[in-house]
C-alpha positions in Angstrom: -0.1 0.1 0.1 1.5 3.1 -1.0 0.2 5.1 2.1 -0.7 8.9 2.8 2.7 9.5 3.6 4.7 7.8 0.5 7.8 10.2 -0.3 8.4 11.7 2.7 11.4 10.4 5.1 10.9 10.8 8.3 13.0 10.8 11.5 12.2 10.0 15.0 14.1 11.2 18.1 13.7 9.7 21.3 15.1 7.8 23.8 13.1 5.0 24.9 12.9 2.3 22.3 9.2 1.4 22.0 8.0 4.7 21.6 10.4 4.5 18.5 9.1 1.3 17.1 5.4 2.5 18.2 5.9 5.4 16.4 7.6 4.1 13.3 5.6 1.2 12.5 2.5 3.8 12.3 4.4 6.1 10.0 6.2 3.0 7.9 2.3 1.4 7.9 1.0 4.4 5.9 4.1 4.6 3.7 7.1 7.0 5.0 10.4 6.1 5.3 12.2 5.7 8.8 14.6 6.8 10.3 14.8 6.3 14.3 17.3 8.3 17.0 18.0 7.4 20.9 19.1 10.6 22.0 19.3 14.1 20.9 23.1 14.2 19.6 21.9 10.8 17.4 19.2 13.2 15.9 20.8 15.9 14.8 23.5 14.2 13.2 21.2 12.2 11.3 18.9 15.0 10.5 21.8 16.4 8.8 22.5 13.1 7.4 19.0 12.0 6.3 17.5 15.0 5.4 14.1 14.2 6.8 10.8 16.2 5.7 9.6 15.7 9.4 11.5 14.7 13.0 9.4 14.0 15.5 11.2 14.8 18.9 11.0 14.3 22.6 11.4 17.0 24.7 12.9 14.7 27.7 16.0 12.9 26.8 19.5 12.5 28.6 22.3 14.4 27.5 20.7 17.0 24.8 17.1 17.2 25.9 14.7 18.6 23.0 14.5 21.8 23.2 18.7 22.0 22.6 18.1 19.8 19.5 15.1 21.9 18.8 17.3 25.2 18.7 20.2 23.3 17.0 17.7 22.2 13.8 16.3 25.8 13.8 19.7 27.3 13.6 21.0 24.7 10.9 21.0 26.7 7.4 21.0 23.4 6.1 17.9 21.9 8.2 15.7 25.2 7.5 13.1 22.9 6.2 13.1 20.9 8.2 9.3 20.2 9.7 9.4 19.4 13.6 6.4 17.5 15.5 7.2 17.8 19.3 6.0 14.3 21.4 6.2 14.7 25.5 4.9 12.9 28.1 5.3 16.1 30.5 3.4 19.0 29.4 6.0 21.5 31.9 8.4 21.1 29.2 6.6 22.5 26.6 8.8 25.7 27.4 11.9 24.4 26.6 10.5 24.5 22.8 8.5 27.9 23.1 10.4 29.9 25.2 13.5 29.5 22.4 14.5 32.8 20.6 13.4 30.4 17.2 10.4 30.2 15.5 7.9 27.0 17.1 7.4 23.8 16.5 5.2 23.0 13.7 3.0 20.2 15.6 3.1 19.6 19.3 1.3 16.0 20.5 1.4 14.6 24.5 1.8 10.8 25.6 0.2 8.3 25.3 -0.3 8.9 21.5 -3.1 7.7 19.5 -2.1 6.2 16.5 -4.7 8.4 14.8 -3.5 11.9 16.5 0.3 11.2 15.1 -0.9 10.6 11.7 -3.3 13.3 11.4 -0.7 15.7 12.6 2.4 13.5 10.8 0.3 14.5 7.4 -0.8 17.8 7.9 2.2 19.1 8.2 3.9 17.2 5.9 0.9 18.7 3.6 1.3 22.3 4.2 5.0 21.5 3.5 4.7 20.8 0.5 2.5 23.8 -1.0 
């Protein structure tokens, strides 16, 4: 099946393997090419290497937290077109992203994630990116 995300590349950045698997499976089942990163440093590196269309980003990770990853991506001229959907189980961490001197993320989802919500948001962000 082609799927509504066919032709898009998505980078999933989360330190929890089961979350990466869950998100990755949903996106792959709908046609996306999926890459995974287990921490912030790897996420930034893979974003530069793989040039994804969308990055899903967990905020609370050991080492480089999602807020720092977000700012690094936003400040990288080579990644200016990368769309970011923040996914977090800790709403109080929103400020890590929204209080930075860079444009806000294209999407924001709370954990626990529902497959339907993830898919709808990813599709919306990517469709808007094309126009």
